[in-house]
C-alpha positions, 0 to 999 in steps of 0.5 A, spaced: 411 924 709 409 917 707 402 914 709 405 908 711 411 907 716 416 902 718 415 902 726 421 897 727 426 902 724 423 908 728 425 910 734 419 910 739 418 912 746 412 912 751 410 917 756 404 914 761 401 919 766 398 915 772 395 921 775 390 922 769 384 917 772 383 912 767 389 908 768 390 901 770 395 897 774 402 896 771 401 900 765 408 901 764 409 893 763 403 893 759 406 898 754 413 895 754 410 888 752 406 891 746 411 895 743 416 889 744 411 885 741 410 889 735 418 889 733 420 895 736 427 895 738 429 898 745 422 902 746 423 907 752 417 908 757 417 913 762 411 912 767 409 917 773 405 922 776 403 929 773 408 932 777 413 928 773 410 930 766 415 936 765 421 932 766 419 926 762 417 931 756 424 934 757 427 927 756 423 925 750 425 931 747 433 929 748 431 922 745 429 925 739 424 920 738 420 919 731 414 916 734 411 918 741 406 914 744 402 918 750 397 915 755 394 920 759 388 925 760 387 931 755 392 935 758 397 930 758 395 929 751 395 936 748 402 937 751 405 931 747 401 934 741 404 941 742 411 937 742 410 933 736 407 939 732 414 943 734 418 937 732 415 934 726 414 927 730 408 922 730 404 922 736 399 916 738 395 919 743 391 913 748 385 914 752 388 914 760 383 920 762 376 921 763 374 925 757 379 922 752 377 927 747 383 926 741 383 919 742 376 918 742 376 922 735 381 917 732 380 910 735 373 910 737 371 907 744 377 902 744 381 901 750 388 904 750 391 897 749 387 895 743 388 902 740 395 901 740 395 894 738 391 896 732 395 902 730 402 898 731 399 892 726 398 897 720 400 904 722 398 909 717 399 917 718 393 922 719 395 929 718 390 934 723 388 941 722 387 945 728 387 952 732 392 956 736 391 961 741 396 964 746 402 960 743 397 954 745 394 949 740 388 945 740 386 939 735 378 938 737 375 944 740 376 951 744 371 953 748 372 960 750 368 964 755 363 962 761 364 954 760 371 953 761 370 954 768 366 948 769 371 945 774 366 943 780 360 940 775 365 937 770 365 930 774 358 930 775 357 931 767 362 926 765 358 921 770 351 923 766 348 926 772 346 933 769 342 934 775 347 934 780 352 938 775 346 944 775 346 944 783 354 944 784 355 949 778 349 954 779 352 959 783 358 959 779 354 960 772 350 966 775 357 969 776 360 967 769 354 970 766 355 977 769 360 979 763 360 978 756 365 977 751 366 982 744 368 977 738 370 979 731 370 973 726 374 974 720 369 976 714 366 982 719 361 978 723 361 981 730 357 982 737 357 980 744 356 973 747 357 969 753 361 963 749 365 962 743 366 955 741 371 953 735 370 946 733 376 943 729 374 939 722 376 932 725 370 932 729 365 937 726 359 934 723 358 940 719 364 940 715 368 935 712 375 933 715 379 936 709 376 943 711 381 948 711 377 952 717 374 952 724 367 952 725 365 957 730 359 957 734 357 963 737 352 961 743 347 965 747 344 961 753 338 963 758 340 958 763 345 953 766 341 947 764 342 950 757 349 951 757 351 944 760 347 941 754 351 945 749 357 943 752 356 936 751 354 938 744 360 942 743 365 936 746 362 931 740 361 937 734 354 936 734 349 942 734 343 941 729 339 946 729 339 949 736 336 956 735 341 959 740 347 958 736 350 962 730 355 957 726 360 960 721 366 958 718 372 962 719 380 962 720 381 967 725 376 970 731 378 975 736 375 976 743 376 981 748 372 982 755 373 987 761 375 981 765 379 975 765 377 970 759 378 963 760 378 957 755 378 950 755 383 947 749 381 940 748 379 939 755 384 943 759 383 950 762 387 956 760 387 963 761 387 968 755 388 975 759 383 980 757 383 979 749 386 973 745 386 971 737 384 964 735 387 962 728 386 956 724 392 952 723 392 947 717 397 942 718 398 942 725 399 935 727 401 928 724 398 922 728 398 915 727 392 911 726 390 904 724 390 903 717 384 900 713 
């Protein structure tokens, strides 16, 4: 694929999830105007709540779009990314949720309108590597084990209220630490741990963006507060010299446990059963970003 494309000659569509928590009023009208002003002929825009997303994505598949613009939370964006990866189409993932992991990694702290306008003005392709587990893909990070179940304290974490997060999540954390996972990293490293975090090259501070591997962090923690702090670091790929983290590069990790294993894939929680294999994917997705 060429690095620069002509969007005016491409079939472009957009999906907006209004349930994600980061949207504004009449996003569909704003989206349509921005696309039209960029010279895109007859852009198709789907706008609705989370319950409508499955139907929307089925309809986009029938349209055979070359470029898919998505405004939503991490779950919606990951669903769109999987669809684009399968069909080989371009993705423009815009921040419409709370964490916005992939959009922030690509566009920084730009609003969705500014990120879209800048990308449409001078679109350039960027190929992302990523990971795959249980037929699902991730492009930022996979957090496997105890941290993936942070449903109650997560909102407090997003708001920066760490004390409230600890209070709400302390009982859940104590229960989660009762069971450890066994892990096996390709190359021979193995053992038991509470959590394995796999960071993609896009956000890793330890590896260059072009690295053909995942950064695996084996985490040992002693308290709830410590785990919350590590999760914050995991979200941005920063580990530093933390004494409780073993870092290594790998293309495959196997995990198993006597109980159900949960994982957070780019911010979306999924269940992996009692064992799972996580693999590196070299050319996982092509996104559009502003040219330089």
